[in-house]
C-alpha positions in Angstrom: 33.1 1.2 -1.7 29.9 2.7 -0.5 26.4 1.3 -1.0 26.5 -1.0 -4.1 24.3 -4.1 -3.2 20.8 -4.3 -4.5 18.2 -5.0 -1.8 17.5 -8.5 -3.1 21.2 -9.3 -3.3 21.8 -8.1 0.2 18.9 -10.2 1.6 20.1 -13.2 -0.3 23.6 -12.9 1.1 22.2 -12.5 4.7 20.0 -15.5 4.2 22.9 -17.7 3.0 25.1 -16.4 5.8 22.5 -17.5 8.4 22.4 -21.1 6.9 26.0 -21.8 5.9 28.5 -23.7 8.1 31.4 -22.8 5.9 33.6 -20.3 7.7 35.3 -19.1 4.5 32.0 -18.5 2.8 30.7 -16.7 5.8 33.8 -14.4 5.9 33.3 -13.6 2.2 29.7 -12.6 2.8 30.4 -10.6 5.9 33.2 -8.8 4.1 31.0 -7.7 1.2 28.1 -6.7 3.5 30.5 -4.6 5.6 32.0 -2.9 2.6 28.4 -2.2 1.3 27.7 -0.6 4.7 30.6 1.8 4.4 33.1 0.1 6.8 36.8 0.8 6.0 39.4 -2.0 5.4 40.8 -1.2 8.9 37.5 -1.6 10.6 36.7 -4.9 8.7 40.1 -6.2 9.5 39.5 -5.6 13.3 36.0 -7.0 13.2 36.6 -10.2 11.1 40.2 -10.8 12.0 41.2 -10.8 8.3 44.2 -9.1 6.7 43.7 -6.3 4.2 44.9 -8.4 1.3 42.2 -11.0 1.9 39.5 -8.2 2.1 40.8 -6.7 -1.1 40.7 -10.1 -2.8 37.1 -10.7 -1.8 36.2 -7.2 -3.1 37.8 -8.0 -6.4 36.1 -11.4 -6.7 32.7 -9.7 -6.2 33.5 -6.9 -8.6 34.5 -9.4 -11.3 31.8 -12.0 -11.0 29.1 -10.7 -8.6 27.4 -13.0 -6.1 27.9 -16.2 -8.2 31.7 -15.9 -8.2 31.8 -14.8 -4.6 29.9 -17.9 -3.4 31.8 -20.3 -5.8 33.9 -21.9 -3.1 34.9 -25.6 -2.8 31.9 -27.1 -1.1 29.0 -29.3 -2.2 26.6 -26.5 -2.7 28.4 -25.3 -5.7 30.5 -28.3 -6.8 28.0 -29.2 -9.5 26.2 -26.7 -11.6 23.0 -27.4 -13.6 23.0 -26.7 -17.3 20.8 -24.0 -18.6 18.4 -26.6 -20.0 18.3 -28.4 -16.6 17.6 -25.1 -14.8 14.7 -24.5 -17.2 13.3 -27.9 -16.4 13.6 -27.3 -12.7 11.9 -23.9 -13.1 9.0 -25.5 -15.0 8.6 -28.2 -12.4 8.6 -25.8 -9.5 5.9 -23.6 -11.2 3.6 -26.6 -11.2 4.7 -28.4 -8.0 5.1 -27.0 -4.5 8.3 -28.0 -2.8 8.2 -27.3 1.0 12.0 -26.8 1.6 15.3 -26.3 -0.1 16.3 -29.8 1.1 13.3 -31.3 -0.8 14.5 -29.5 -3.9 18.0 -30.8 -3.4 16.7 -34.4 -3.3 14.7 -33.8 -6.4 17.6 -32.3 -8.3 19.9 -35.2 -7.2 17.4 -37.8 -8.3 16.5 -36.0 -11.6 19.9 -34.6 -12.7 22.4 -36.5 -10.6 23.8 -33.2 -9.3 24.3 -32.6 -5.5 23.5 -29.3 -3.8 23.6 -28.3 -0.1 20.5 -26.5 1.2 22.4 -23.2 1.2 23.5 -23.7 -2.4 20.0 -24.5 -3.4 18.6 -21.4 -1.7 21.0 -19.3 -3.9 19.9 -21.2 -7.0 16.2 -20.8 -6.3 16.5 -17.1 -5.8 18.5 -16.8 -9.0 15.7 -18.7 -10.8 13.1 -16.3 -9.6 11.6 -18.1 -6.6 10.9 -16.9 -3.1 9.9 -18.7 0.1 6.4 -17.7 1.1 3.0 -19.1 2.1 0.4 -20.6 -0.2 -2.9 -18.8 -0.5 -6.0 -20.5 0.8 -9.0 -20.3 -1.5 -12.5 -21.8 -1.4 -12.5 -25.1 -3.2 -15.9 -24.4 -4.7 -15.4 -20.7 -5.8 -17.3 -19.9 -9.0 -16.0 -16.7 -10.7 -19.1 -16.4 -13.0 -21.5 -16.4 -10.1 -19.4 -14.0 -8.2 -19.5 -11.5 -11.1 -23.3 -12.0 -11.4 -23.6 -11.2 -7.6 -21.5 -8.0 -8.0 -23.7 -6.8 -10.8 -26.9 -7.5 -8.8 -25.5 -5.7 -5.8 -24.7 -2.6 -7.8 -28.2 -2.6 -9.1 -29.7 -2.8 -5.5 -27.5 0.1 -4.3 -28.6 2.2 -7.2 -32.3 1.6 -6.8 -32.8 1.4 -3.0 -34.6 4.1 -1.0 -32.5 6.4 1.3 -33.8 4.8 4.5 -33.2 1.2 3.2 -30.3 -0.7 4.7 -28.1 -3.3 3.0 -26.9 -6.2 5.1 -24.2 -8.7 4.1 -25.2 -11.9 5.9 -23.0 -14.9 6.2 -22.2 -17.7 8.6 -18.9 -19.0 10.0 -18.2 -22.6 11.0 -15.0 -22.9 13.1 -13.6 -26.4 12.3 -10.5 -28.4 11.6 -9.4 -27.2 8.1 -6.5 -26.9 5.7 -3.9 -24.2 6.6 -1.6 -22.3 4.2 1.9 -23.6 4.4 5.3 -22.4 3.2 7.2 -23.5 0.1 9.3 -22.3 -2.8 7.0 -20.4 -5.2 7.9 -18.4 -8.3 8.4 -14.7 -7.5 5.2 -12.7 -8.3 3.1 -15.9 -8.5 0.8 -17.8 -6.0 0.3 -21.4 -5.2 -3.2 -22.3 -4.0 -4.2 -24.7 -1.2 -7.8 -26.0 -1.3 -9.8 -25.8 1.9 -12.0 -28.7 3.0 -15.8 -28.5 3.1 -16.6 -30.6 6.3 -19.9 -29.9 8.1 -19.1 -30.9 11.7 -18.6 -27.5 13.2 -20.0 -24.6 15.3 -22.5 -22.4 13.4 -22.4 -18.7 13.9 -24.6 -16.3 11.9 -23.6 -12.8 11.3 -25.0 -9.7 9.5 -23.0 -6.5 8.6 -24.7 -3.1 8.0 -22.6 -2.0 5.0 -23.0 1.7 5.9 -22.7 1.8 9.7 -20.4 -1.3 9.9 -22.6 -2.5 12.8 -22.5 -6.3 13.2 -25.3 -8.6 14.4 -24.2 -12.1 15.4 -25.6 -15.2 17.0 -25.0 -18.9 17.3 -27.5 -21.3 15.7 -27.9 -25.1 15.8 -28.0 -25.1 12.0 -27.6 -22.6 9.3 -30.8 -22.4 7.2 -33.3 -19.9 5.8 -35.3 -19.4 9.1 -32.1 -18.9 11.1 
């Protein structure tokens, strides 16, 4: 058949293949991936121990219905389908709430809609609904956009009016400590889910200054971070 799978479909099939325990489903996926890679019926027959009629049947199934029909075998992951309205409700919920695993989403769907999915089936559904598995983005819990914009304006004024020999230093402190860490979860493709960092004060205090032109760094450890330090 030659190359026919889109990159996202190829990655989805490989992901489902890694997680499925269904031999029939795995054979279907490997067959389509092999055809996409340019293997002949004879080569696939020898690799997967399938007859050519079965290979041809899998090819037809994919051509007629794409990935949805290819994966529609008799196992729990696809025995119950959500309605379009239920899918929209699930999508809206996941936009606002971080679910850490496909298993968690399965439990939510079963509780909410009385429909059972396996983790593999749910991975397929989540990809189709436009979600990907990635890390949340850690952001300061006290970030103030207005003050940041004011700082940028003031910084540009300083650069424009300084003497040639004047140096600009960016000075800040770091405080190594126990803190929140970004985690993984199902997030809408192209969107971000934020995790707030804590603001604890029990930590090591390291002061640092960066010369913006030479990129030279001056650093030292202080007992406290204040104006004199």
